[in-house]
N, C-alpha and C positions, 0 to 999 in steps of 0.2 A: 654400614648403611651410609649412603651418600647424603650430602647436605640437603639436597632436594627432597629425598625420601623422608629425612627427619622432619623437615618443615611440614610435609603432607601429614605425617602421623600426628605432629603437634596440633595441626589445624583440626584433624578429626577428633582428637581428644578434647580440645577446647569447645568444638561444636557440640560434642556429646554432653559435656558438663553444662553447656549453655542451655541445651534442650531440657536437661533434667532440672536446672535452676528455674527455667521459665514455667515448667509444670508445677514446681513447688510454689512459685510466686502466685499462682492462682488462689492459693489458700494462705499464703504468708505475705510476701512482699516482693516487689520488683527490685532489680538492681538499681543503684543510684546512677541513673543515666540522664542524659540531657532532656529526653522526651518528657518524663514526669516532672523533672525540675522546672522546666520552662512552662509546663502546663500549670503547675502550682503558682508560679510567679505571675502568669497571665491572669489567673483567677484572682490573685491578690490585688493586682492593679485594677481589675474590673470592680472589685469590692471596695477598695479603699482610696481610689484616686478619682476625684471629681473636680471639674473646673466650674467657674461661675463668671458670668458677665457683669455681676453686681458686687462681688466680694473679691478683693485682691489676695486675701490670705487663704489659699487652698492647698491641697496636697498634690497639685499638678506637677510639682517639681520632682516627684519621686522617680517616674520612669526615665526621665532625662539623666538624672544623676546615676541611676543604676546602669543605664546603657553607656555611660561615659567610660571610655577606655582608661581614664585616670581614677576611676572609682576605687579600685583596689579591693582587697579581701574584707576590709572593715565594713563597708556599707553592704557589699554583696552578701556576706554571710548574715548580716542583720535582716536583709530582705528575704533570704532563703529561710531563716528561722520563722519570720512572721508569715511568709507564704505557705510554708509546710504545715505549720500548726493551724492556719486558717483552713486549708484543705482537709487536714486530718480531722478537725472538729466537725466540719460540715458533712464529710463522707464517712466518718467513723473509722479512720485508718490509723490504727495504733502504731504501726511501723513508721508511718510518716511523722507522727508526733515525736518518735525517738530521733528521727533525722532532724526535726526542728530543734530539739533540745541540744543536739550535737552542734548544729550551726549556731545556736545561741551562745554556747560556750566559746566557739571560735571567734564570734563577733566581739564578745567581751574581751577576750585576750588580744585580738587585733586592735581594738579601740585603746586598750591600755598602752600598747606600743606606740600607736599613732600620737597619742597625747604627749608623748615625750619628744616628738619631732617638731621643732619650731616652725617648719614649713607646712607639714601635713596638718598640724593642729588648726590652721587657719582656713582650710579648705571647706567648701560647702558640704562635701561628702562626709567630713568628720562631724559637722554639726547635725547633719541629717541622721547619722547613725544612732544616737541616743533616742531620737524620736521613734525610729523604727523598732529599736529594742523595746521601747515602752509599749508599742503596739503588740509585739510578741507577748509581753508579760500580761497585758490585759486579755488578749485572746486566749492564752493558755491558762490564765488564772494563777500564775506563779508569782504574783506580786508579793513583796514583803508585807508582813502583818501590819495593819494600821495605815496603809497608804492607799491613795486613790489614783488609778491609772499609773503614770510613771513619775510620781512626785519625788521619789527618792533619787531621781536623776536631776532634780531641779538645780541643785547647787553647781553641779558640773556644767550643765548647759548655760547657766548664767555666767559662769567663768569664761566659757567659750565666746559668748556674746560680747563680754567685756574685752577679750583679747582681739576680737575682730574689729571692734570700734566702728567708726562711721563708714569705713570702706564696705561693710556688709550691705549697705543700702544702695550701692552703685549698680548692682546687677539685679535683674528680675527674680532670679532664683534666691539670691540673698535676701531680698525684701520679703519674698514669699515665706522663706524659712523663718525669718524673724517674726513675722505676723503670727504664724501658727504656734511657734514656741512661746511667744510672749503671752498669748491667750492662755496657754496651759500653765504658764508661770503664775498668772493672776489667780487662776483657779486654785493652785497650790497654796498661795498666800491666803486666800479666803478660807480654804478648808482648815488651815492651821492657825488662822488669825496672826499671820506673820507679815511684817512690813515688806512691801515690794522694794526692789533695789532703788537707791537714790537716782540712778541713771534712767530709770524706767520712763519717767515723764519726758526727759530730754530725748530719749530714743524715739518715743512715739511722736514727738513733735518733728523730729527729723524725718521720720517715716511718712508723716503727713497727718494733718488734723481735720481735713475736709472729707466728708462722706460718713454715712452711718456707722460702718465698722470702726473707723478712726475716732469718731466722737465717742462711741461706746467704750473704746479702749481707754480714753482719758477719764471717763466717769468710773470705769472699773478700777483704775489705779487709786483714785480718791476713795472709793468704797473699801478697798483692801487696807488702806492706811487707817481709816476710821475704825474698822474692825480690829486691827492690830492694837490700836490705842485703847480700845475698849477692853481687850483681853488683858492688858496690863492692869487695869482697874479691877477686872474680875479676879485676878490672881492676887491682888494686894491684900495684906493682912490688916491694913488700916481701914477703919470704918468711921472716919471723922467727917467734918463739914467739907474739908477740901476734897475728900474722896467723893462725897455726894455731888458737889458742884462739878467735879470732873466727869461724872456720869451724865449729869444734865448737859454739860458741854458737848458730850458725844451725841446726845439726843438732838440738840440744837443743830449741830453740824450735819447730822444725818437728815434732818428735816429740810435743811437748805439744799443738800445734795439731791434729795428726792424731787425737788423742782426740776433739776436737770433730767432726771429719769422721765418725768412726766412730759417735759418739753420734747425729749427725743421721741417718745411714744406718739405724742400729738402730731409732730412734724412728719413722721414716716408712716403713720397710719393712713395718710392721704397721698403718699408718694406713689406714682404709677408702678415703680419697680418693687417698692418695699411694702406696700399695703397687702393685706391678705384677705382672702374670701372666707367667710364663716359659713359652714354648711351643717345642717342638722340631718343626721342619718339614723336609720333604725338601729336598735340596740344590737351590739356585737361585742364580744370579749376584747376585740382589738381596739375598741373605742371607749372613751370615758363613759361613765354611767349615764350622763345626760345626752350622749350622742352627738355632742357639738365638737366639730373638728375645724381646723384652719388649713386652708390651702395657700401655699406661698409661691412666690416667683420661682424659686429653686431651693435645693437642699440647704445651701449656705445662708440664704436670707432667713430661712426657717430657724437655723441654728442661732443666728445673731439675735432673733426675737426670743428664743428660749433662754439664751445666755443672759440677755437683758433682764428678763423676768426673774430668773433664778438669783441674780446678783441683787436686784432690788428687794426681793423677798427676804434674802438673807440679811441685808442691811436693816430691815425692819424687825427681824427676829432679834438681832443684836440690840436694837433700840428698845424693844419690849423688855428684854432682860435688864437693860439699864433702868428702865422705869420700875420694874419689879424690885430691884435692889434698893433703889432710892425710897420706894414706898415702904419696904420692910423696915428700913432704918429711920424713917421720918414720920410715918403716919399719913393718912389721907389728907388731913387739913394742911399739914406742913408741905406735903408734895404739891398740892394745888397752889400754895403760896409761892413755892420755888419756881414752878412752871410759869406763873404770871410774871415773876420778877425777870424772867428771861424771854418774855413775850411769846411764850409757847402756849398752844391751845390746851385747855384742860381735858379735851376729849381726844387726846393723842392716842390713847390706848385703843379706842374704837376705830379711829382712822387707820392706825397701823394694821390692825387685824383685818380690816376690809381690804386694804391694799394687798396684804399677804394672800388672802383668799382669791383675789382677782389674779394675782400672779401664778398661783398654783393651777387655777383653771386654764390659764393661757398656756402653761407648760404642757399640761395634759392634752389640751386641744391640738397642740403642735406635734406631739409625739407620733401619732399615726402617720402623718405625712413624712416625717424624718425616717421612720422605720419602713416606709414603703407599703403601709397598710391601706393607704388611699392614694389615688393618682392625681394628676394635675387637673382633672375634670371634677374632682371631689367625690369620685366613686370608690366604693370599697373594693379592694383587690383581694379576692378570695384565694387565688392561687398565683404562684409566680415568685420571682426572685425578690427577696427583701433587701434592705439597705444596711450592710454591715458597718459602713462608716457612720451611718446615722445611729446605730446602736452604740458604737464606741463614744461618739460625741454627746449622746444623750445621758451617759452615766452620771455626770455631775448635775445637770438640771433636774433629772429625776430624783437624785439623792436629796437635793434641796427641797423639792416638792414633797417627798416623803417625810422629811424631817419636819416640815411645816404643816402637814396634814394631821387631823385629829387621830389619836391612837384608836385603832379598832374600826376606823371609818372605811367606807367603801372605796374612797379615794386612795387610802393607804394600801388596801388590799389590791386594787387595780394596778398601782405602781409596782408593787412587789411581783405581780403576775407579768408585768412588762419586763422587769429585770430577769425573770425566769425565761421569758420568751427570747430575750437577747442572748441568753445562754443556750437554750435548747434549739431554737430555730435559726439563729444567726451564727452561733458558734463562739460567742465571746464569753468564756467561762467566768469572767469576773462579774458578770451580771448576777449569777446565782450567789456568788460570795457576798455581794451587797444585800441581796434579798434575805440571806440567812443571818445578817447582822442585826442585832437588837437595836432599835431606834433609841437614841439618847435624847437629851434636851433639844428643843427646836432650834436653838441657836448654836448647838454643838454638832458640827459635821464630821468630827474625827471618827474613824472607824476602828 
């Protein structure tokens, strides 16, 4: 047989097998080709990449890094993992979930190799990879037990930020990456009551201190430090006067910090870009029981408001626990005396509870806008595409709101239904995992 004849036979055999494979794919899966790979990536970017003219820290950096010829397998495999599982969950494609898991394994292996390279470790694509891996883990619901979103990557990402130093603020992508990852780092610290890195304050000052997101970043760092100091006292076996005054000191510091929260809210409630419109709609399961929703300038301004409220609510839950501990070991009369000695209001309990209720209401009112249940005109969206990035970023604010809601209340039930919605309608499996977790003490956010 001539070479030409052999090639023709090989071609017919390949085409025959390809035809059979394509027939089987209608009930099983397609081959791993560029068409479905890029289709999944396109969907992923549409779902998780949004820009803002008001907030500098967005996910807009992702497509550019993915399309960079210097990206390498590390980031690309992470994007494939997140994109494949996103499409798999939304369309019910089990074979694509398997492809996602394989890409996830490759991304982890590639990242481990890159971290050993002194040049590669400093690249934007390296820092972006753990962020995207965290997205995959939340979407797939494959997070390690007891963690929220990608918190178990926290230490590694903070080490990368330290290695990159001040040079990371010189490029728009570097600044964007820092802003997104720093916000997640603060959430991790608040969730576990761990101190933020000592460099965090200096980093945010270099990043910039003017503007609503930057101001909230500074307040957030202070909040995390107070909660971490409170946890040390919660864990202490000592129950003496020094311990009591330590708890009262936490309350006093939290009360002072609350003035900054209130000032931030007062200032930006009247800002043209940052103020929101309150709308009352007819009852619907997508809406809080009172039907009150808030329409914001864009998705990211809505998130900053939800983030502000969740952090403020958690600060006061910690303060309430401090008050409770002091009261249990002092008695009502002694507690009143100690509060007066520190120039603290005797009615702090009532005040903290009122603030917490207000913050929960605000988080719930913002959730429909972030999830795409209402549009910019304040009208209910009955059909159409929801907002996966909104579902992902709402996980922590909704967790705080649920922790602070009364057990068995309609608010708690509605929040759990929103977690289930984030799972079933948006495709983020971690939503249901949170919904199925038993709520702990209001001040304890650990899962």
